[in-house]
VOGU-850268 format. One record per atom (N, C-alpha, C): residue number from 1; atom name; x, y, z negated. Coordinates in steps of 0.2 Angstrom, whole numbers, padded with zeros to 4 digits. Layout:
+-----+------+-------+-------+-------+
! pos ! site !     X !     Y !     Z !
+-----+------+-------+-------+-------+
! NUM !   CA !     X !     Y !     Z !
...
+-----+------+-------+-------+-------+
# end
This chain:
+-----+------+-------+-------+-------+
! pos ! site !     X !     Y !     Z !
+-----+------+-------+-------+-------+
!   1 !    N !  0958 !  0167 ! -0767 !
!   1 !   CA !  0957 !  0174 ! -0770 !
!   1 !    C !  0949 !  0174 ! -0769 !
!   2 !    N !  0946 !  0177 ! -0775 !
!   2 !   CA !  0939 !  0178 ! -0775 !
!   2 !    C !  0937 !  0185 ! -0775 !
!   3 !    N !  0933 !  0187 ! -0771 !
!   3 !   CA !  0930 !  0194 ! -0771 !
!   3 !    C !  0923 !  0194 ! -0773 !
!   4 !    N !  0922 !  0198 ! -0778 !
!   4 !   CA !  0915 !  0199 ! -0781 !
!   4 !    C !  0912 !  0205 ! -0778 !
!   5 !    N !  0906 !  0204 ! -0775 !
!   5 !   CA !  0902 !  0210 ! -0773 !
!   5 !    C !  0897 !  0212 ! -0778 !
!   6 !    N !  0894 !  0218 ! -0777 !
!   6 !   CA !  0889 !  0220 ! -0781 !
!   6 !    C !  0884 !  0215 ! -0783 !
!   7 !    N !  0881 !  0215 ! -0789 !
!   7 !   CA !  0875 !  0211 ! -0791 !
!   7 !    C !  0878 !  0204 ! -0791 !
!   8 !    N !  0884 !  0203 ! -0792 !
!   8 !   CA !  0887 !  0196 ! -0793 !
!   8 !    C !  0887 !  0192 ! -0787 !
!   9 !    N !  0887 !  0194 ! -0781 !
!   9 !   CA !  0887 !  0190 ! -0775 !
!   9 !    C !  0894 !  0189 ! -0773 !
!  10 !    N !  0895 !  0183 ! -0771 !
!  10 !   CA !  0902 !  0180 ! -0769 !
!  10 !    C !  0903 !  0180 ! -0762 !
!  11 !    N !  0908 !  0182 ! -0759 !
!  11 !   CA !  0910 !  0181 ! -0752 !
!  11 !    C !  0912 !  0174 ! -0751 !
!  12 !    N !  0907 !  0170 ! -0748 !
!  12 !   CA !  0908 !  0163 ! -0748 !
!  12 !    C !  0914 !  0161 ! -0743 !
!  13 !    N !  0915 !  0164 ! -0738 !
!  13 !   CA !  0920 !  0162 ! -0733 !
!  13 !    C !  0927 !  0163 ! -0736 !
!  14 !    N !  0928 !  0168 ! -0740 !
!  14 !   CA !  0935 !  0169 ! -0743 !
!  14 !    C !  0936 !  0164 ! -0749 !
!  15 !    N !  0930 !  0163 ! -0752 !
!  15 !   CA !  0931 !  0158 ! -0758 !
!  15 !    C !  0931 !  0151 ! -0756 !
!  16 !    N !  0930 !  0149 ! -0750 !
!  16 !   CA !  0930 !  0142 ! -0748 !
!  16 !    C !  0937 !  0139 ! -0747 !
!  17 !    N !  0938 !  0133 ! -0749 !
!  17 !   CA !  0944 !  0130 ! -0748 !
!  17 !    C !  0944 !  0128 ! -0740 !
!  18 !    N !  0950 !  0127 ! -0737 !
!  18 !   CA !  0950 !  0126 ! -0730 !
!  18 !    C !  0946 !  0120 ! -0728 !
!  19 !    N !  0946 !  0115 ! -0733 !
!  19 !   CA !  0942 !  0109 ! -0731 !
!  19 !    C !  0934 !  0111 ! -0731 !
!  20 !    N !  0932 !  0115 ! -0735 !
!  20 !   CA !  0925 !  0117 ! -0735 !
!  20 !    C !  0924 !  0121 ! -0729 !
!  21 !    N !  0928 !  0125 ! -0727 !
!  21 !   CA !  0927 !  0129 ! -0721 !
!  21 !    C !  0927 !  0125 ! -0715 !
!  22 !    N !  0931 !  0120 ! -0714 !
!  22 !   CA !  0931 !  0115 ! -0709 !
!  22 !    C !  0924 !  0111 ! -0709 !
!  23 !    N !  0921 !  0109 ! -0715 !
!  23 !   CA !  0915 !  0106 ! -0715 !
!  23 !    C !  0909 !  0111 ! -0712 !
!  24 !    N !  0910 !  0117 ! -0715 !
!  24 !   CA !  0905 !  0122 ! -0713 !
!  24 !    C !  0905 !  0123 ! -0705 !
!  25 !    N !  0911 !  0124 ! -0702 !
!  25 !   CA !  0911 !  0125 ! -0695 !
!  25 !    C !  0908 !  0119 ! -0691 !
!  26 !    N !  0910 !  0112 ! -0694 !
!  26 !   CA !  0907 !  0107 ! -0690 !
!  26 !    C !  0900 !  0106 ! -0691 !
!  27 !    N !  0897 !  0108 ! -0697 !
!  27 !   CA !  0890 !  0108 ! -0697 !
!  27 !    C !  0887 !  0114 ! -0693 !
!  28 !    N !  0890 !  0119 ! -0692 !
!  28 !   CA !  0887 !  0124 ! -0688 !
!  28 !    C !  0887 !  0122 ! -0680 !
!  29 !    N !  0893 !  0118 ! -0678 !
!  29 !   CA !  0893 !  0116 ! -0671 !
!  29 !    C !  0887 !  0110 ! -0671 !
!  30 !    N !  0886 !  0106 ! -0676 !
!  30 !   CA !  0881 !  0101 ! -0675 !
!  30 !    C !  0874 !  0105 ! -0675 !
!  31 !    N !  0873 !  0110 ! -0678 !
!  31 !   CA !  0867 !  0114 ! -0678 !
!  31 !    C !  0866 !  0116 ! -0671 !
!  32 !    N !  0871 !  0119 ! -0668 !
!  32 !   CA !  0871 !  0121 ! -0661 !
!  32 !    C !  0869 !  0116 ! -0656 !
!  33 !    N !  0872 !  0110 ! -0657 !
!  33 !   CA !  0871 !  0105 ! -0653 !
!  33 !    C !  0864 !  0102 ! -0653 !
!  34 !    N !  0861 !  0102 ! -0659 !
!  34 !   CA !  0854 !  0100 ! -0660 !
!  34 !    C !  0849 !  0105 ! -0657 !
!  35 !    N !  0851 !  0112 ! -0658 !
!  35 !   CA !  0847 !  0117 ! -0654 !
!  35 !    C !  0847 !  0116 ! -0647 !
!  36 !    N !  0853 !  0114 ! -0644 !
!  36 !   CA !  0853 !  0113 ! -0637 !
!  36 !    C !  0850 !  0107 ! -0635 !
!  37 !    N !  0850 !  0102 ! -0639 !
!  37 !   CA !  0847 !  0096 ! -0637 !
!  37 !    C !  0839 !  0097 ! -0637 !
!  38 !    N !  0837 !  0100 ! -0642 !
!  38 !   CA !  0829 !  0101 ! -0643 !
!  38 !    C !  0827 !  0106 ! -0637 !
!  39 !    N !  0831 !  0110 ! -0635 !
!  39 !   CA !  0830 !  0114 ! -0629 !
!  39 !    C !  0829 !  0110 ! -0622 !
!  40 !    N !  0834 !  0106 ! -0622 !
!  40 !   CA !  0834 !  0101 ! -0616 !
!  40 !    C !  0828 !  0097 ! -0616 !
!  41 !    N !  0826 !  0094 ! -0622 !
!  41 !   CA !  0821 !  0090 ! -0623 !
!  41 !    C !  0814 !  0094 ! -0620 !
!  42 !    N !  0814 !  0100 ! -0622 !
!  42 !   CA !  0808 !  0104 ! -0620 !
!  42 !    C !  0808 !  0105 ! -0613 !
!  43 !    N !  0814 !  0106 ! -0610 !
!  43 !   CA !  0814 !  0107 ! -0603 !
!  43 !    C !  0812 !  0101 ! -0599 !
!  44 !    N !  0814 !  0095 ! -0602 !
!  44 !   CA !  0812 !  0088 ! -0599 !
!  44 !    C !  0805 !  0088 ! -0599 !
!  45 !    N !  0802 !  0089 ! -0605 !
!  45 !   CA !  0795 !  0089 ! -0606 !
!  45 !    C !  0791 !  0093 ! -0602 !
!  46 !    N !  0793 !  0099 ! -0601 !
!  46 !   CA !  0790 !  0104 ! -0596 !
!  46 !    C !  0790 !  0101 ! -0589 !
!  47 !    N !  0796 !  0098 ! -0587 !
!  47 !   CA !  0796 !  0096 ! -0580 !
!  47 !    C !  0791 !  0090 ! -0580 !
!  48 !    N !  0791 !  0086 ! -0585 !
!  48 !   CA !  0786 !  0080 ! -0584 !
!  48 !    C !  0779 !  0083 ! -0584 !
!  49 !    N !  0777 !  0088 ! -0588 !
!  49 !   CA !  0771 !  0091 ! -0588 !
!  49 !    C !  0769 !  0094 ! -0581 !
!  50 !    N !  0774 !  0098 ! -0578 !
!  50 !   CA !  0773 !  0100 ! -0571 !
!  50 !    C !  0772 !  0095 ! -0566 !
!  51 !    N !  0776 !  0089 ! -0567 !
!  51 !   CA !  0775 !  0084 ! -0562 !
!  51 !    C !  0768 !  0081 ! -0563 !
!  52 !    N !  0765 !  0081 ! -0569 !
!  52 !   CA !  0758 !  0078 ! -0570 !
!  52 !    C !  0753 !  0083 ! -0567 !
!  53 !    N !  0754 !  0090 ! -0568 !
!  53 !   CA !  0750 !  0095 ! -0565 !
!  53 !    C !  0750 !  0094 ! -0558 !
!  54 !    N !  0756 !  0093 ! -0555 !
!  54 !   CA !  0756 !  0093 ! -0548 !
!  54 !    C !  0752 !  0087 ! -0545 !
!  55 !    N !  0753 !  0082 ! -0548 !
!  55 !   CA !  0749 !  0075 ! -0546 !
!  55 !    C !  0742 !  0077 ! -0547 !
!  56 !    N !  0739 !  0080 ! -0552 !
!  56 !   CA !  0732 !  0081 ! -0553 !
!  56 !    C !  0730 !  0086 ! -0547 !
!  57 !    N !  0734 !  0091 ! -0546 !
!  57 !   CA !  0732 !  0096 ! -0540 !
!  57 !    C !  0732 !  0092 ! -0534 !
!  58 !    N !  0736 !  0087 ! -0533 !
!  58 !   CA !  0736 !  0083 ! -0526 !
!  58 !    C !  0730 !  0079 ! -0526 !
!  59 !    N !  0728 !  0076 ! -0531 !
!  59 !   CA !  0721 !  0072 ! -0531 !
!  59 !    C !  0715 !  0077 ! -0530 !
!  60 !    N !  0715 !  0083 ! -0533 !
!  60 !   CA !  0710 !  0088 ! -0532 !
!  60 !    C !  0710 !  0090 ! -0525 !
!  61 !    N !  0715 !  0091 ! -0522 !
!  61 !   CA !  0715 !  0094 ! -0515 !
!  61 !    C !  0713 !  0088 ! -0511 !
!  62 !    N !  0715 !  0082 ! -0512 !
!  62 !   CA !  0712 !  0076 ! -0508 !
!  62 !    C !  0704 !  0076 ! -0509 !
!  63 !    N !  0702 !  0077 ! -0515 !
!  63 !   CA !  0695 !  0076 ! -0516 !
!  63 !    C !  0691 !  0082 ! -0512 !
!  64 !    N !  0694 !  0088 ! -0513 !
!  64 !   CA !  0691 !  0094 ! -0509 !
!  64 !    C !  0691 !  0093 ! -0502 !
!  65 !    N !  0696 !  0090 ! -0499 !
!  65 !   CA !  0697 !  0089 ! -0492 !
!  65 !    C !  0691 !  0084 ! -0490 !
!  66 !    N !  0690 !  0079 ! -0494 !
!  66 !   CA !  0685 !  0074 ! -0492 !
!  66 !    C !  0678 !  0077 ! -0493 !
!  67 !    N !  0677 !  0081 ! -0498 !
!  67 !   CA !  0670 !  0084 ! -0498 !
!  67 !    C !  0669 !  0089 ! -0492 !
!  68 !    N !  0675 !  0093 ! -0490 !
!  68 !   CA !  0674 !  0097 ! -0484 !
!  68 !    C !  0672 !  0093 ! -0478 !
!  69 !    N !  0675 !  0088 ! -0477 !
!  69 !   CA !  0674 !  0083 ! -0471 !
!  69 !    C !  0667 !  0081 ! -0472 !
!  70 !    N !  0664 !  0079 ! -0477 !
!  70 !   CA !  0657 !  0077 ! -0478 !
!  70 !    C !  0652 !  0083 ! -0476 !
!  71 !    N !  0654 !  0089 ! -0479 !
!  71 !   CA !  0650 !  0095 ! -0477 !
!  71 !    C !  0650 !  0097 ! -0470 !
!  72 !    N !  0655 !  0096 ! -0467 !
!  72 !   CA !  0656 !  0097 ! -0459 !
!  72 !    C !  0651 !  0092 ! -0456 !
!  73 !    N !  0652 !  0086 ! -0458 !
!  73 !   CA !  0648 !  0081 ! -0454 !
!  73 !    C !  0640 !  0082 ! -0455 !
!  74 !    N !  0638 !  0084 ! -0462 !
!  74 !   CA !  0631 !  0085 ! -0463 !
!  74 !    C !  0629 !  0092 ! -0459 !
!  75 !    N !  0633 !  0097 ! -0458 !
!  75 !   CA !  0632 !  0102 ! -0454 !
!  75 !    C !  0630 !  0101 ! -0447 !
!  76 !    N !  0635 !  0096 ! -0444 !
!  76 !   CA !  0634 !  0094 ! -0437 !
!  76 !    C !  0628 !  0090 ! -0437 !
!  77 !    N !  0626 !  0086 ! -0442 !
!  77 !   CA !  0620 !  0082 ! -0441 !
!  77 !    C !  0614 !  0087 ! -0441 !
!  78 !    N !  0614 !  0092 ! -0446 !
!  78 !   CA !  0608 !  0096 ! -0446 !
!  78 !    C !  0607 !  0100 ! -0440 !
!  79 !    N !  0613 !  0102 ! -0437 !
!  79 !   CA !  0613 !  0106 ! -0430 !
!  79 !    C !  0610 !  0101 ! -0425 !
!  80 !    N !  0612 !  0095 ! -0425 !
!  80 !   CA !  0609 !  0090 ! -0419 !
!  80 !    C !  0602 !  0089 ! -0420 !
!  81 !    N !  0600 !  0088 ! -0427 !
!  81 !   CA !  0593 !  0087 ! -0428 !
!  81 !    C !  0589 !  0093 ! -0426 !
!  82 !    N !  0591 !  0099 ! -0428 !
!  82 !   CA !  0588 !  0105 ! -0426 !
!  82 !    C !  0587 !  0106 ! -0418 !
!  83 !    N !  0592 !  0104 ! -0415 !
!  83 !   CA !  0592 !  0105 ! -0408 !
!  83 !    C !  0587 !  0100 ! -0405 !
!  84 !    N !  0587 !  0094 ! -0407 !
!  84 !   CA !  0582 !  0089 ! -0405 !
!  84 !    C !  0575 !  0091 ! -0407 !
!  85 !    N !  0574 !  0094 ! -0412 !
!  85 !   CA !  0568 !  0097 ! -0414 !
!  85 !    C !  0565 !  0102 ! -0410 !
!  86 !    N !  0570 !  0106 ! -0408 !
!  86 !   CA !  0569 !  0112 ! -0403 !
!  86 !    C !  0566 !  0109 ! -0396 !
!  87 !    N !  0570 !  0104 ! -0394 !
!  87 !   CA !  0568 !  0100 ! -0388 !
!  87 !    C !  0561 !  0097 ! -0388 !
!  88 !    N !  0560 !  0094 ! -0394 !
!  88 !   CA !  0553 !  0091 ! -0395 !
!  88 !    C !  0548 !  0096 ! -0395 !
!  89 !    N !  0549 !  0102 ! -0399 !
!  89 !   CA !  0544 !  0107 ! -0399 !
!  89 !    C !  0543 !  0110 ! -0392 !
!  90 !    N !  0548 !  0111 ! -0388 !
!  90 !   CA !  0547 !  0114 ! -0381 !
!  90 !    C !  0543 !  0109 ! -0377 !
!  91 !    N !  0545 !  0102 ! -0378 !
!  91 !   CA !  0541 !  0097 ! -0374 !
!  91 !    C !  0534 !  0097 ! -0376 !
!  92 !    N !  0532 !  0097 ! -0383 !
!  92 !   CA !  0525 !  0097 ! -0385 !
!  92 !    C !  0522 !  0104 ! -0382 !
!  93 !    N !  0525 !  0109 ! -0383 !
!  93 !   CA !  0522 !  0116 ! -0380 !
!  93 !    C !  0520 !  0115 ! -0373 !
!  94 !    N !  0525 !  0112 ! -0369 !
!  94 !   CA !  0524 !  0112 ! -0362 !
!  94 !    C !  0519 !  0107 ! -0360 !
!  95 !    N !  0518 !  0101 ! -0364 !
!  95 !   CA !  0513 !  0096 ! -0363 !
!  95 !    C !  0506 !  0100 ! -0365 !
!  96 !    N !  0506 !  0103 ! -0370 !
!  96 !   CA !  0499 !  0106 ! -0372 !
!  96 !    C !  0497 !  0112 ! -0367 !
!  97 !    N !  0502 !  0115 ! -0364 !
!  97 !   CA !  0501 !  0120 ! -0359 !
!  97 !    C !  0498 !  0117 ! -0353 !
!  98 !    N !  0501 !  0111 ! -0351 !
!  98 !   CA !  0499 !  0107 ! -0345 !
!  98 !    C !  0492 !  0105 ! -0346 !
!  99 !    N !  0490 !  0103 ! -0352 !
!  99 !   CA !  0483 !  0100 ! -0353 !
!  99 !    C !  0478 !  0106 ! -0353 !
! 100 !    N !  0480 !  0112 ! -0354 !
! 100 !   CA !  0476 !  0118 ! -0354 !
! 100 !    C !  0474 !  0120 ! -0347 !
! 101 !    N !  0479 !  0118 ! -0342 !
! 101 !   CA !  0477 !  0120 ! -0335 !
! 101 !    C !  0472 !  0116 ! -0332 !
+-----+------+-------+-------+-------+
# end
């Protein structure tokens, strides 16, 4: 049975033969599977991107830890040099004071 709507539109679902209806349903299910597959593919890609970002952050953290260690060592060196300079200055001042006597 064919139903005609305004402006000559035809109700496709009622005008289709059972075979055509089965084909349409199978195509719809295929479409759905393709959408699901593409979604899964995006999820997999996102997981790979996250793993890559995690690896980059790990390397950056290691580099920052190395730089922090170098800074601490330099700070200790500067402190020890300043301490020795203070001792030298005190020694020089004491020596000059002893010469003045």
